[in-house]
DSSP file (Angstrom, degrees, kcal/mol; ACC not computed):
  #  RESIDUE AA STRUCTURE BP1 BP2  ACC     N-H-->O    O-->H-N    N-H-->O    O-->H-N    TCO  KAPPA ALPHA  PHI   PSI    X-CA   Y-CA   Z-CA
    1    1 A M              0   0    0      0, 0.0     2,-0.6     0, 0.0    28,-0.0   0.000 360.0 360.0 360.0 -38.9    2.9   11.7  -16.8
    2    2 A F        +     0   0    0      1,-0.2     3,-0.2    23,-0.1    27,-0.1  -0.883 360.0 165.9-119.6 101.8    2.9    9.2  -13.8
    3    3 A K        +     0   0    0     -2,-0.6    29,-3.1     1,-0.3     2,-0.4   0.808  69.9  29.9 -82.6 -32.9    6.1    7.3  -14.2
    4    4 A R  E     -a   32   0A   0     27,-0.2   101,-2.1    99,-0.1   102,-1.4  -0.964  68.8-169.3-138.5 119.7    6.1    5.7  -10.7
    5    5 A I  E     -ab  33 106A   0     27,-3.0    29,-2.5    -2,-0.4     2,-0.5  -0.884   7.6-154.4-107.4 129.8    2.8    4.8   -8.8
    6    6 A L  E     -ab  34 107A   0    100,-3.0   102,-2.8    -2,-0.5    29,-0.2  -0.913   8.1-173.2-105.1 134.4    2.8    3.8   -5.1
    7    7 A V  E     -a   35   0A   0     27,-2.9    29,-1.9    -2,-0.5     2,-0.5  -0.904  17.7-146.4-118.8  98.5    0.0    1.7   -3.7
    8    8 A P  E     -a   36   0A   0      0, 0.0     2,-0.5     0, 0.0   102,-0.4  -0.605  26.0-158.5 -61.7 118.7    0.2    1.3    0.1
    9    9 A Y        +     0   0    0     27,-2.0    29,-0.2    -2,-0.5    59,-0.0  -0.898  34.5 154.7-116.4 117.7   -1.1   -2.3    0.5
   10   10 A D        -     0   0    0     -2,-0.5    -1,-0.1     2,-0.2     3,-0.1   0.214  62.5-107.5-124.9  17.8   -2.7   -3.7    3.7
   11   11 A S  S    S+     0   0    0      1,-0.2    -2,-0.1     2,-0.1   102,-0.0   0.351  75.0 135.5  76.6 -10.8   -4.9   -6.4    2.3
   12   12 A S  S  > S-     0   0    0      1,-0.1     4,-1.8   100,-0.0     3,-0.2  -0.235  71.5-109.6 -70.4 163.5   -8.0   -4.5    3.1
   13   13 A N  H  > S+     0   0    0      1,-0.2     4,-1.8     2,-0.2     5,-0.1   0.829 119.4  54.7 -58.5 -32.7  -10.8   -4.2    0.6
   14   14 A F  H  > S+     0   0    0      1,-0.2     4,-2.1     2,-0.2    -1,-0.2   0.849 109.5  45.5 -73.3 -33.7  -10.0   -0.5    0.1
   15   15 A S  H  > S+     0   0    0     -3,-0.2     4,-1.7     2,-0.2    -1,-0.2   0.809 109.1  56.0 -80.6 -25.6   -6.4   -1.3   -0.8
   16   16 A K  H  X S+     0   0    0     -4,-1.8     4,-1.3     2,-0.2    -2,-0.2   0.887 109.8  45.4 -66.1 -42.7   -7.4   -4.1   -3.1
   17   17 A K  H  X S+     0   0    0     -4,-1.8     4,-1.9     2,-0.2     3,-0.4   0.907 109.7  56.4 -66.8 -41.3   -9.6   -1.5   -5.0
   18   18 A A  H  X S+     0   0    0     -4,-2.1     4,-2.4     1,-0.2    -2,-0.2   0.888 104.8  52.2 -57.4 -42.0   -6.8    0.9   -5.0
   19   19 A L  H  X S+     0   0    0     -4,-1.7     4,-1.6     2,-0.2    -1,-0.2   0.839 106.6  52.4 -64.5 -32.7   -4.6   -1.7   -6.6
   20   20 A D  H  X S+     0   0    0     -4,-1.3     4,-1.6    -3,-0.4    -1,-0.2   0.844 112.1  46.1 -66.5 -39.8   -7.2   -2.2   -9.4
   21   21 A V  H  X S+     0   0    0     -4,-1.9     4,-2.4     1,-0.2    -2,-0.2   0.879 109.8  53.0 -74.5 -36.0   -7.3    1.4  -10.1
   22   22 A A  H  X S+     0   0    0     -4,-2.4     4,-2.3     2,-0.2    -2,-0.2   0.860 107.1  55.0 -62.8 -36.7   -3.5    1.7  -10.1
   23   23 A M  H  X S+     0   0    0     -4,-1.6     4,-2.4     2,-0.2    -1,-0.2   0.906 109.3  46.2 -59.1 -46.4   -3.4   -1.2  -12.6
   24   24 A E  H  X S+     0   0    0     -4,-1.6     4,-1.9     1,-0.2    -2,-0.2   0.946 114.3  45.2 -61.2 -46.5   -5.7    0.7  -14.9
   25   25 A I  H  X S+     0   0    0     -4,-2.4     4,-2.2     1,-0.2     6,-0.3   0.894 111.0  55.9 -71.2 -32.5   -3.8    3.9  -14.7
   26   26 A S  H  X>S+     0   0    0     -4,-2.3     4,-2.6    -5,-0.2     5,-0.9   0.913 105.4  52.1 -59.2 -43.0   -0.4    2.0  -15.1
   27   27 A K  H  <5S+     0   0    0     -4,-2.4    -1,-0.2     1,-0.2    -2,-0.2   0.938 110.9  48.5 -62.1 -45.3   -1.6    0.5  -18.4
   28   28 A K  H  <5S+     0   0    0     -4,-1.9    -1,-0.2     1,-0.2    -2,-0.2   0.845 125.7  24.9 -61.2 -38.6   -2.5    3.9  -19.7
   29   29 A F  H  <5S-     0   0    0     -4,-2.2    -2,-0.2    -5,-0.1    -1,-0.2   0.509 100.7-118.0-106.1  -7.9    0.7    5.6  -18.8
   30   30 A G  T  <5 +     0   0    0     -4,-2.6    -3,-0.2    -5,-0.2    -4,-0.1   0.780  54.4 174.6  73.6  27.2    3.3    2.7  -18.7
   31   31 A S      < -     0   0    0     -5,-0.9    50,-0.5    -6,-0.3     2,-0.4  -0.297  34.6-122.5 -75.2 149.2    3.8    3.4  -15.1
   32   32 A E  E     -ac   4  81A   0    -29,-3.1   -27,-3.0    48,-0.1     2,-0.4  -0.753  30.2-146.0 -81.1 131.7    6.0    1.4  -12.6
   33   33 A L  E     -ac   5  82A   0     48,-3.2    50,-1.5    -2,-0.4     2,-0.4  -0.863  13.6-168.1-102.6 141.4    4.0    0.2   -9.7
   34   34 A W  E     -ac   6  83A   0    -29,-2.5   -27,-2.9    -2,-0.4     2,-0.4  -0.999   5.9-157.8-123.3 128.4    5.3   -0.1   -6.1
   35   35 A F  E     -ac   7  84A   0     48,-2.3    50,-1.9    -2,-0.4     2,-0.4  -0.871  11.3-168.0-101.2 136.2    3.4   -1.9   -3.4
   36   36 A L  E     -ac   8  85A   0    -29,-1.9   -27,-2.0    -2,-0.4     2,-0.5  -0.954  10.8-174.0-134.5 117.1    4.2   -1.0    0.1
   37   37 A T  E     - c   0  86A   0     48,-2.0    50,-2.0    -2,-0.4     2,-0.5  -0.939  14.9-151.8-104.0 126.3    3.1   -2.9    3.2
   38   38 A V  E     - c   0  87A   0     -2,-0.5     2,-0.2   -29,-0.2    50,-0.2  -0.903  10.7-153.0-103.3 123.8    4.1   -1.2    6.5
   39   39 A L  E     - c   0  88A   0     48,-2.0    50,-2.6    -2,-0.5     4,-0.0  -0.657  34.8 -82.2-100.4 150.1    4.6   -3.5    9.3
   40   40 A D    >   -     0   0    0     -2,-0.2     3,-1.4    48,-0.2    50,-0.1  -0.222  34.8-139.9 -56.0 131.9    4.1   -2.6   13.0
   41   41 A K  T 3  S+     0   0    0     48,-0.5    -1,-0.2     1,-0.3    49,-0.1   0.577  97.1  63.0 -68.9 -12.2    7.3   -0.9   14.2
   42   42 A D  T 3  S+     0   0    0     47,-0.1    -1,-0.3     2,-0.0    -2,-0.1   0.480  74.7 114.9 -95.6  -0.4    7.1   -2.7   17.5
   43   43 A L  S <  S-     0   0    0     -3,-1.4     4,-0.1     1,-0.1     8,-0.1  -0.377  77.7 -96.9 -60.8 148.3    7.5   -6.2   16.0
   44   44 A P        -     0   0    0      0, 0.0    -1,-0.1     0, 0.0    -2,-0.0  -0.129  35.7-104.4 -56.9 162.9   10.7   -8.0   17.1
   45   45 A P  S    S+     0   0    0      0, 0.0     2,-1.0     0, 0.0    -2,-0.1   0.926 112.1  67.2 -59.3 -45.8   13.7   -7.9   14.7
   46   46 A R    >   -     0   0    0      1,-0.1     2,-0.9     2,-0.0     3,-0.5  -0.613  68.3-171.6 -83.8 107.6   13.1  -11.4   13.5
   47   47 A L  T 3   +     0   0    0     -2,-1.0    14,-0.2     1,-0.2    -1,-0.1  -0.218  50.7 111.1 -95.2  50.8    9.8  -11.1   11.6
   48   48 A T  T 3   +     0   0    0     -2,-0.9    -1,-0.2    13,-0.1    14,-0.2   0.720  67.8  51.9 -96.7 -19.6    9.4  -15.0   11.2
   49   49 A K  S <  S-     0   0    0     -3,-0.5    12,-0.5     1,-0.2     2,-0.4   0.890 108.4 -40.8 -84.0 -96.6    6.5  -15.7   13.5
   50   50 A T        -     0   0    0     10,-0.2     2,-0.5    11,-0.1    -1,-0.2  -0.968  34.6-139.9-143.4 152.6    3.4  -13.6   13.0
   51   51 A V  E     -E   59   0B   0      8,-2.7     8,-2.0    -2,-0.4     2,-0.4  -0.972  24.0-144.2-114.8 131.5    2.2  -10.2   12.2
   52   52 A T  E     -E   58   0B   0     -2,-0.5     6,-0.2     6,-0.2   -12,-0.2  -0.774   8.8-159.3 -98.2 126.9   -0.9   -9.0   14.0
   53   53 A D    >   -     0   0    0      4,-1.6     3,-1.9    -2,-0.4    62,-0.0  -0.430  42.6 -91.5 -94.8-179.0   -3.6   -6.7   12.5
   54   54 A S  T 3  S+     0   0    0      1,-0.3    -1,-0.1    -2,-0.1    61,-0.1   0.670 122.5  64.1 -71.7 -12.2   -6.0   -4.5   14.4
   55   55 A K  T 3  S-     0   0    0      2,-0.1    -1,-0.3     1,-0.0     3,-0.1   0.470 111.0-118.9 -88.0   2.9   -8.6   -7.3   14.4
   56   56 A K  S <  S+     0   0    0     -3,-1.9     2,-0.3     1,-0.3    -2,-0.1   0.601  70.9 131.6  70.7  12.5   -6.3   -9.5   16.4
   57   57 A S        -     0   0    0      2,-0.0    -4,-1.6     1,-0.0     2,-0.4  -0.674  53.0-126.2 -87.6 154.4   -6.1  -12.2   13.8
   58   58 A H  E     -E   52   0B   0     -2,-0.3     2,-0.4    -6,-0.2    -6,-0.2  -0.858  24.7-178.8-109.1 142.5   -2.7  -13.4   12.9
   59   59 A K  E     -E   51   0B   0     -8,-2.0    -8,-2.7    -2,-0.4     2,-0.1  -0.999  28.9-120.9-135.4 126.2   -1.1  -13.6    9.5
   60   60 A S    >>  -     0   0    0     -2,-0.4     4,-1.5   -10,-0.2     3,-1.4  -0.419  18.0-125.2 -74.2 149.8    2.3  -14.9    9.0
   61   61 A L  H 3> S+     0   0    0    -12,-0.5     4,-2.9     1,-0.3     5,-0.2   0.826 112.1  59.0 -61.8 -29.6    4.9  -12.7    7.4
   62   62 A S  H 3> S+     0   0    0    -13,-0.2     4,-1.2     1,-0.2    -1,-0.3   0.756 105.7  49.4 -75.6 -20.7    5.5  -15.3    4.7
   63   63 A S  H <> S+     0   0    0     -3,-1.4     4,-1.7     2,-0.2    -1,-0.2   0.770 110.0  50.1 -83.0 -24.1    1.8  -15.1    3.7
   64   64 A I  H  X S+     0   0    0     -4,-1.5     4,-2.3     2,-0.2    -2,-0.2   0.959 113.7  46.3 -73.5 -49.6    1.9  -11.3    3.5
   65   65 A E  H  X S+     0   0    0     -4,-2.9     4,-2.4     1,-0.2    -2,-0.2   0.838 111.0  52.3 -55.5 -37.2    5.0  -11.6    1.3
   66   66 A L  H  X S+     0   0    0     -4,-1.2     4,-2.7     2,-0.2    -1,-0.2   0.891 107.9  50.2 -68.3 -40.5    3.3  -14.2   -0.7
   67   67 A E  H  X S+     0   0    0     -4,-1.7     4,-2.3     2,-0.2    -2,-0.2   0.890 111.1  49.9 -65.5 -41.1    0.3  -12.1   -1.3
   68   68 A L  H  X S+     0   0    0     -4,-2.3     4,-2.1     2,-0.2     5,-0.2   0.946 111.4  48.3 -63.8 -49.5    2.6   -9.1   -2.4
   69   69 A R  H  X S+     0   0    0     -4,-2.4     4,-2.9     1,-0.2     5,-0.2   0.934 110.4  52.7 -56.9 -45.0    4.5  -11.4   -4.8
   70   70 A N  H  X S+     0   0    0     -4,-2.7     4,-2.6     1,-0.2     5,-0.3   0.962 109.5  49.1 -61.7 -47.4    1.2  -12.7   -6.2
   71   71 A R  H  X S+     0   0    0     -4,-2.3     4,-1.6     1,-0.2    -1,-0.2   0.855 109.7  50.0 -60.6 -33.7    0.1   -9.2   -6.8
   72   72 A V  H  X S+     0   0    0     -4,-2.1     4,-2.6     2,-0.2    -1,-0.2   0.878 110.9  51.2 -72.2 -36.5    3.3   -8.2   -8.6
   73   73 A M  H  X S+     0   0    0     -4,-2.9     4,-2.2    -5,-0.2    -2,-0.2   0.856 106.4  52.5 -70.6 -30.7    3.0  -11.2  -10.8
   74   74 A D  H  X S+     0   0    0     -4,-2.6     4,-1.2    -5,-0.2    -1,-0.2   0.920 111.1  49.2 -68.2 -35.8   -0.6  -10.4  -11.7
   75   75 A C  H ><>S+     0   0    0     -4,-1.6     5,-2.2    -5,-0.3     3,-1.1   0.983 111.7  47.9 -59.2 -61.0    0.7   -6.9  -12.7
   76   76 A K  H ><5S+     0   0    0     -4,-2.6     3,-2.0     1,-0.3    -1,-0.2   0.869 107.0  56.2 -52.3 -41.2    3.5   -8.4  -14.8
   77   77 A E  H 3<5S+     0   0    0     -4,-2.2    -1,-0.3     1,-0.3    -2,-0.2   0.832 107.8  50.0 -60.5 -31.1    1.1  -10.8  -16.5
   78   78 A Q  T <<5S-     0   0    0     -4,-1.2    -1,-0.3    -3,-1.1    -2,-0.2   0.366 127.4-100.7 -89.8   7.0   -0.9   -7.8  -17.5
   79   79 A G  T < 5S+     0   0    0     -3,-2.0     2,-0.4     1,-0.3    -3,-0.2   0.651  80.3 129.5  88.2  18.1    2.2   -6.0  -18.9
   80   80 A A      < -     0   0    0     -5,-2.2     2,-0.4    -6,-0.2    -1,-0.3  -0.861  57.6-125.0-107.0 142.2    2.8   -3.7  -16.0
   81   81 A S  E     +c   32   0A   0    -50,-0.5   -48,-3.2    -2,-0.4     2,-0.3  -0.729  43.7 164.2 -85.7 133.7    6.2   -3.3  -14.2
   82   82 A A  E     +c   33   0A   0     -2,-0.4     2,-0.3   -50,-0.2   -48,-0.2  -0.991  19.5 166.8-149.2 153.5    5.8   -3.8  -10.6
   83   83 A D  E     -c   34   0A   0    -50,-1.5   -48,-2.3    -2,-0.3     2,-0.3  -0.937  17.7-147.2-156.1 171.3    7.7   -4.5   -7.3
   84   84 A Y  E     -c   35   0A   0     -2,-0.3     2,-0.3   -50,-0.2   -48,-0.2  -0.946   4.2-158.9-144.2 165.6    6.9   -4.4   -3.6
   85   85 A D  E     -c   36   0A   0    -50,-1.9   -48,-2.0    -2,-0.3     2,-0.4  -0.986   8.7-151.8-145.5 145.3    8.5   -3.6   -0.3
   86   86 A L  E     +c   37   0A   0     -2,-0.3     2,-0.4   -50,-0.2   -48,-0.2  -0.971  25.2 171.5-108.8 127.3    7.9   -4.5    3.4
   87   87 A I  E     -c   38   0A   0    -50,-2.0   -48,-2.0    -2,-0.4     2,-0.3  -0.995  28.0-131.1-140.7 137.8    9.1   -1.9    5.9
   88   88 A K  E     +c   39   0A   0     -2,-0.4     2,-0.3   -50,-0.2   -48,-0.2  -0.614  59.8  77.5 -84.2 143.5    8.6   -1.6    9.6
   89   89 A G  S    S-     0   0    0    -50,-2.6   -48,-0.5    -2,-0.3   -47,-0.1  -0.957  84.8 -34.4 155.1-172.2    7.5    1.6   10.9
   90   90 A S     >  -     0   0    0     -2,-0.3     4,-2.4     1,-0.1     5,-0.3  -0.671  54.8-132.8 -76.4 132.1    4.7    4.1   11.4
   91   91 A P  H  > S+     0   0    0      0, 0.0     4,-2.4     0, 0.0     5,-0.2   0.929 100.2  46.8 -54.8 -50.6    2.3    3.9    8.4
   92   92 A K  H  > S+     0   0    0      1,-0.2     4,-2.0     2,-0.2     5,-0.2   0.931 117.7  40.0 -59.8 -51.5    2.1    7.6    7.7
   93   93 A E  H  > S+     0   0    0      2,-0.2     4,-2.1     1,-0.2    -1,-0.2   0.841 115.4  51.6 -73.7 -31.3    5.7    8.4    8.0
   94   94 A T  H  X S+     0   0    0     -4,-2.4     4,-3.2     2,-0.2     5,-0.2   0.920 110.3  47.6 -67.2 -47.4    6.8    5.3    6.2
   95   95 A I  H  X S+     0   0    0     -4,-2.4     4,-2.0    -5,-0.3    -2,-0.2   0.913 114.3  46.2 -61.4 -41.0    4.6    5.9    3.3
   96   96 A L  H  X S+     0   0    0     -4,-2.0     4,-1.9     2,-0.2    -2,-0.2   0.870 115.5  47.2 -69.1 -37.6    5.6    9.6    2.9
   97   97 A R  H  X S+     0   0    0     -4,-2.1     4,-2.7    -5,-0.2     5,-0.2   0.962 113.1  48.5 -69.3 -46.3    9.3    8.7    3.3
   98   98 A F  H  X S+     0   0    0     -4,-3.2     4,-2.2     1,-0.2    -2,-0.2   0.902 109.4  53.0 -54.1 -48.3    9.1    5.9    0.8
   99   99 A A  H  <>S+     0   0    0     -4,-2.0     5,-2.5    -5,-0.2     4,-0.3   0.915 112.3  45.3 -52.1 -55.5    7.2    8.1   -1.7
  100  100 A K  H ><5S+     0   0    0     -4,-1.9     3,-0.9     1,-0.2    -1,-0.2   0.925 112.7  48.5 -66.3 -47.0    9.9   10.7   -1.5
  101  101 A G  H 3<5S+     0   0    0     -4,-2.7    -2,-0.2     1,-0.2    -1,-0.2   0.764 115.1  43.6 -60.7 -30.2   12.8    8.4   -1.8
  102  102 A K  T 3<5S-     0   0    0     -4,-2.2    -1,-0.2    -5,-0.2    -2,-0.2   0.328 108.8-124.8 -91.6   4.6   11.4    6.5   -4.8
  103  103 A K  T < 5 -     0   0    0     -3,-0.9     2,-0.2    -4,-0.3    -3,-0.2   0.933  37.5-164.5  46.6  52.1   10.4    9.8   -6.4
  104  104 A I      < -     0   0    0     -5,-2.5   -99,-0.2    -6,-0.2    -1,-0.2  -0.480  17.8-160.7 -71.5 130.9    6.8    8.5   -6.7
  105  105 A D  S    S+     0   0    0   -101,-2.1     2,-0.3     1,-0.3  -100,-0.2   0.616  75.0  18.2 -88.5 -19.2    4.5   10.7   -9.1
  106  106 A L  E     -b    5   0A   0   -102,-1.4  -100,-3.0    30,-0.2     2,-0.5  -0.952  59.6-153.0-158.9 139.2    1.3    9.4   -7.6
  107  107 A I  E     -bd   6 138A   0     30,-2.4    32,-3.4    -2,-0.3     2,-0.6  -0.951  13.7-174.0-109.6 126.7    0.0    7.7   -4.6
  108  108 A I  E     + d   0 139A   0   -102,-2.8     2,-0.3    -2,-0.5    32,-0.2  -0.958  21.7 151.4-120.8 115.6   -3.2    5.5   -5.0
  109  109 A M  E     - d   0 140A   0     30,-2.1    32,-2.5    -2,-0.6   -94,-0.1  -0.957  47.2 -88.0-142.8 164.2   -4.5    4.2   -1.8
  110  110 A G  E     - d   0 141A   0   -102,-0.4    32,-0.2    -2,-0.3   -95,-0.1  -0.340  31.5-128.5 -64.8 145.2   -7.7    3.1    0.0
  111  111 A S  S    S+     0   0    0     30,-2.7    13,-2.8   -97,-0.1     2,-0.3   0.801  97.2  17.8 -65.3 -30.6   -9.7    5.8    1.9
  112  112 A Q  S    S-     0   0    0     29,-0.3   -98,-0.2    11,-0.2     2,-0.1  -0.938  73.2-163.6-137.6 161.7   -9.6    3.4    5.0
  113  113 A G    >   -     0   0    0     -2,-0.3     3,-1.4   -99,-0.1  -100,-0.1  -0.309  53.4 -58.4-123.5-150.2   -7.4    0.4    5.8
  114  114 A L  T 3  S+     0   0    0      1,-0.3   -61,-0.0    -2,-0.1    -2,-0.0   0.633 132.0  57.6 -76.1 -11.6   -7.6   -2.4    8.3
  115  115 A H  T 3  S+     0   0    0      2,-0.1    -1,-0.3   -61,-0.1     2,-0.1   0.486  86.5 102.0 -94.8  -5.8   -7.7    0.1   11.1
  116  116 A G  S <  S-     0   0    0     -3,-1.4     2,-0.8     1,-0.1    -4,-0.1  -0.447  75.4-121.7 -83.7 156.8  -10.8    1.8    9.9
  117  117 A I    >   -     0   0    0      3,-0.2     3,-1.6     1,-0.1     5,-0.3  -0.865  19.7-149.6 -96.7 111.6  -14.3    1.3   11.2
  118  118 A K  T 3  S+     0   0    0     -2,-0.8    -1,-0.1     1,-0.3    -2,-0.0   0.729  90.8  55.6 -53.6 -33.3  -16.4    0.1    8.3
  119  119 A K  T 3  S+     0   0    0      1,-0.1     2,-0.7     2,-0.1    -1,-0.3   0.727  97.0  70.3 -83.3 -14.2  -19.7    1.6    9.5
  120  120 A I  S <  S-     0   0    0     -3,-1.6     2,-1.8     2,-0.1    -3,-0.2  -0.860  73.7-152.4-102.2 117.9  -18.3    5.1    9.8
  121  121 A K        +     0   0    0     -2,-0.7     2,-0.3     2,-0.0    -3,-0.1  -0.465  49.0 124.7 -91.9  69.8  -17.7    6.6    6.4
  122  122 A T  S    S-     0   0    0     -2,-1.8     2,-0.2    -5,-0.3    -5,-0.1  -0.849  70.1 -88.7-121.9 160.9  -14.9    8.9    7.3
  123  123 A L        -     0   0    0     -2,-0.3   -11,-0.2     1,-0.1   -12,-0.1  -0.460  48.0-113.9 -71.9 130.9  -11.5    9.2    5.9
  124  124 A G     >  -     0   0    0    -13,-2.8     4,-2.7    -2,-0.2     5,-0.2  -0.258  20.8-118.2 -64.4 156.7   -8.9    7.0    7.7
  125  125 A S  H  > S+     0   0    0      2,-0.2     4,-2.1     1,-0.2     5,-0.2   0.852 113.5  47.5 -61.9 -35.8   -6.2    8.7    9.7
  126  126 A V  H  > S+     0   0    0      2,-0.2     4,-3.0     1,-0.2     5,-0.2   0.947 114.3  46.5 -71.3 -50.9   -3.3    7.3    7.5
  127  127 A S  H  > S+     0   0    0    -16,-0.2     4,-2.7     1,-0.2     5,-0.3   0.948 114.1  50.3 -60.6 -48.0   -5.1    8.2    4.2
  128  128 A R  H  X S+     0   0    0     -4,-2.7     4,-2.0   -17,-0.2     5,-0.2   0.960 110.4  46.4 -57.2 -54.3   -5.8   11.6    5.6
  129  129 A A  H  X S+     0   0    0     -4,-2.1     4,-2.3    -5,-0.2    -1,-0.2   0.914 114.1  48.2 -52.3 -48.1   -2.3   12.3    6.7
  130  130 A V  H  X S+     0   0    0     -4,-3.0     4,-2.0     1,-0.2    -1,-0.2   0.916 110.5  51.8 -65.0 -40.2   -0.7   11.1    3.4
  131  131 A S  H  < S+     0   0    0     -4,-2.7    -1,-0.2    -5,-0.2    -2,-0.2   0.850 113.7  43.7 -63.3 -38.1   -3.1   13.1    1.4
  132  132 A E  H  < S+     0   0    0     -4,-2.0    -1,-0.2    -5,-0.3    -2,-0.2   0.816 124.3  31.7 -80.3 -33.7   -2.4   16.3    3.3
  133  133 A R  H  < S+     0   0    0     -4,-2.3    -2,-0.2    -5,-0.2    -3,-0.2   0.474  85.6 115.2-114.5   1.3    1.4   15.9    3.4
  134  134 A A     <  -     0   0    0     -4,-2.0     4,-0.1    -5,-0.2   -38,-0.1  -0.307  59.0-140.7 -59.9 153.2    2.5   14.1    0.2
  135  135 A Q  S    S+     0   0    0    -39,-0.1    -1,-0.1     2,-0.1    -4,-0.1   0.221  85.8  48.5-102.0  12.7    4.7   15.9   -2.2
  136  136 A C  S    S-     0   0    0     -5,-0.0   -30,-0.2   -29,-0.0   -31,-0.1  -0.882 104.5 -72.8-137.0 168.9    2.8   14.3   -5.2
  137  137 A P        -     0   0    0      0, 0.0   -30,-2.4     0, 0.0     2,-0.5  -0.363  44.1-150.4 -69.6 148.8   -0.9   13.9   -6.0
  138  138 A V  E     -d  107   0A   0    -32,-0.2     2,-0.6    -7,-0.2   -30,-0.2  -0.965   5.6-162.7-121.5 122.4   -2.9   11.3   -3.9
  139  139 A L  E     -d  108   0A   0    -32,-3.4   -30,-2.1    -2,-0.5     2,-0.5  -0.929  10.7-156.9-107.4 125.6   -5.9    9.5   -5.3
  140  140 A L  E     -d  109   0A   0     -2,-0.6     2,-0.4   -32,-0.2   -30,-0.2  -0.840   4.8-155.5-105.5 134.8   -8.0    7.9   -2.6
  141  141 A V  E      d  110   0A   0    -32,-2.5   -30,-2.7    -2,-0.5   -29,-0.3  -0.870 360.0 360.0-109.7 134.4  -10.2    5.1   -3.5
  142  142 A H              0   0    0     -2,-0.4    -1,-0.1   -32,-0.2   -32,-0.1   0.421 360.0 360.0-118.3 360.0  -13.3    4.1   -1.7
């Protein structure tokens, strides 16, 4: 039913929960998992220094890539096929374009990401846009 599942991943607690749900669904359907991290489109071409999130903390690109690789290895150890990609761009547009290009059957994402305000329990702007415009089902995890 779900051959390819996309998990937009930004290291937030919501995206980590989405990954857990994706793993369970992947096990049931034998789905291939794709993790996608969207990097700020305004970063310079050489992404070797740092990537900044909305909280003004810095995380090196290598640590982001290492985290994604570790998530892929965790999945493979549990018998799931998984891969990841890092793409510069607008999160909404990049997720939608990636899903269409990879013929994704299901998107599982956090209801809020790193840009969400934790005390306000509303749907994040990226998850709202993806859920409204995706050409496949979208499961939002809170």
